[in-house]
C-alpha positions as CSV (number, residue, x, y, z in Angstrom):
1,M,0.0,0.0,0.0
2,I,1.3,3.4,-0.9
3,H,1.4,6.0,1.8
4,I,0.4,9.5,0.8
5,P,1.8,12.0,3.3
6,A,-0.9,14.3,4.6
7,Y,1.2,17.4,4.0
8,I,0.9,16.7,0.2
9,I,-2.9,16.9,0.4
10,A,-2.6,20.0,2.6
11,Q,-0.3,21.6,0.1
12,I,-2.7,21.0,-2.7
13,F,-5.6,22.4,-0.6
14,S,-3.5,25.4,0.3
15,H,-2.5,26.1,-3.3
16,V,-6.1,25.9,-4.4
17,A,-7.1,28.3,-1.6
18,M,-4.5,30.8,-2.8
19,L,-5.7,30.5,-6.4
20,K,-9.3,31.1,-5.2
21,L,-8.1,34.2,-3.3
22,A,-6.3,35.5,-6.4
23,L,-9.3,34.9,-8.5
24,A,-11.6,36.7,-6.0
25,K,-9.3,39.7,-6.1
26,Q,-9.1,39.6,-9.9
27,F,-12.9,39.8,-10.1
28,G,-13.4,42.3,-7.3
29,L,-15.0,39.8,-4.9
30,T,-14.3,38.4,-1.5
31,A,-13.4,34.7,-1.3
32,F,-16.8,33.8,0.0
33,Q,-18.5,35.8,-2.7
34,L,-16.5,34.0,-5.4
35,L,-17.3,30.6,-3.8
36,A,-21.0,31.6,-3.6
37,V,-21.1,32.6,-7.3
38,V,-19.4,29.3,-8.3
39,L,-21.8,27.2,-6.1
40,I,-24.9,29.0,-7.4
41,G,-23.7,28.9,-11.0
42,S,-22.9,25.2,-10.8
43,S,-26.3,24.4,-9.3
44,K,-28.4,27.0,-11.1
45,R,-30.5,27.5,-8.0
46,V,-29.4,27.2,-4.3
47,S,-31.3,27.7,-1.1
48,I,-29.8,30.2,1.3
49,K,-29.7,27.4,3.9
50,E,-27.8,25.1,1.5
51,L,-25.3,27.9,0.7
52,K,-24.8,28.5,4.4
53,Q,-24.1,24.8,4.9
54,R,-21.8,24.4,1.9
55,L,-19.8,27.5,2.7
56,S,-19.7,26.8,6.5
57,L,-20.6,30.5,7.2
58,P,-22.3,32.0,10.1
59,G,-25.7,33.5,9.2
60,S,-24.6,37.1,9.6
61,S,-21.6,36.6,7.3
62,L,-23.7,34.9,4.7
63,T,-26.3,37.7,4.8
64,F,-23.5,40.2,4.2
65,A,-22.0,38.2,1.3
66,V,-25.5,37.6,-0.3
67,D,-26.5,41.3,0.1
68,A,-23.2,42.4,-1.5
69,L,-23.7,40.0,-4.5
70,E,-27.2,41.3,-4.9
71,R,-26.1,44.9,-4.8
72,K,-23.5,44.0,-7.6
73,K,-26.5,42.6,-9.5
74,L,-24.8,39.1,-9.7
75,I,-27.5,37.2,-7.9
76,K,-31.3,37.4,-7.3
77,R,-33.4,36.0,-4.5
78,H,-36.6,34.0,-5.1
79,R,-39.1,33.0,-2.4
80,S,-40.0,29.3,-2.5
81,K,-43.6,28.7,-3.8
82,E,-43.9,25.7,-1.5
83,D,-42.5,27.3,1.7
84,K,-42.7,31.0,1.9
85,R,-40.0,31.0,4.7
86,Q,-37.4,29.6,2.3
87,W,-35.4,31.7,-0.2
88,F,-33.4,30.5,-3.2
89,L,-30.6,32.2,-5.0
90,S,-29.8,32.2,-8.7
91,L,-27.4,34.1,-10.9
92,T,-28.5,37.1,-13.0
93,A,-27.3,37.5,-16.6
94,K,-24.4,39.5,-15.3
95,G,-23.7,36.7,-12.7
96,E,-23.8,34.1,-15.4
97,Q,-21.2,36.0,-17.4
98,L,-19.0,36.3,-14.3
99,Y,-19.4,32.6,-13.6
100,G,-18.3,31.8,-17.1
101,D,-15.3,34.2,-16.7
102,I,-14.4,32.5,-13.4
103,L,-14.5,29.0,-15.0
104,K,-12.3,30.2,-17.9
105,A,-9.8,31.8,-15.5
106,E,-9.7,28.6,-13.4
107,D,-9.0,26.6,-16.5
108,E,-6.2,28.9,-17.5
109,M,-4.7,28.6,-14.0
110,A,-4.9,24.8,-14.0
111,S,-3.8,24.2,-17.5
112,P,0.0,24.5,-17.0
113,A,-0.1,21.8,-14.4
114,L,-2.6,19.5,-16.2
115,D,-0.9,19.9,-19.6
116,R,2.1,18.1,-18.1
117,L,0.0,14.9,-17.6
118,S,-0.6,12.2,-20.2
119,E,-4.3,11.5,-21.1
120,S,-4.3,8.4,-18.9
121,E,-2.8,10.3,-16.0
122,K,-5.5,13.0,-16.5
123,T,-8.2,10.3,-16.4
124,V,-6.8,8.9,-13.1
125,F,-6.3,12.4,-11.6
126,L,-9.9,13.3,-12.5
127,K,-11.3,10.2,-10.9
128,L,-9.2,10.7,-7.7
129,A,-10.1,14.4,-7.5
130,Q,-13.8,13.6,-7.8
131,E,-13.4,11.0,-5.0
132,I,-11.6,13.6,-2.8
133,V,-14.3,16.2,-3.5
134,Q,-17.1,13.7,-2.8
135,F,-15.4,12.6,0.5
136,S,-14.8,16.3,1.5
137,A,-18.5,17.2,0.8
138,Q,-19.7,14.2,3.0
139,A,-17.3,15.1,5.8
140,Q,-18.9,18.6,6.2
């Protein structure tokens, strides 16, 4: 069995976090705002409760981030038709454009590292990365 030192995983997570901070700054957002745009964009519609859980933010911080994104006209709130106490968030046209720009910038940042891998290595990496993401999501 191959032992993978924990510091290797920690370095990868740290590097990804630094890239996200740089992206947030590039697009004039906080890190939480950038993550919120990406989560909403990838899901098309997210409840405020789900966003809070996925970002692990206290309610007041989430409200501040959502309000700022709404002021920037990147997201809009929708009241649930089934439960009037529940609110959903979706991207505006401007938010969709930003989401596309963020994905493109992420691809450009990742390409130099991924271009060094063979097609079979990329396939294995993608499978392993999906496993790690799935495990991390379950651990929250």
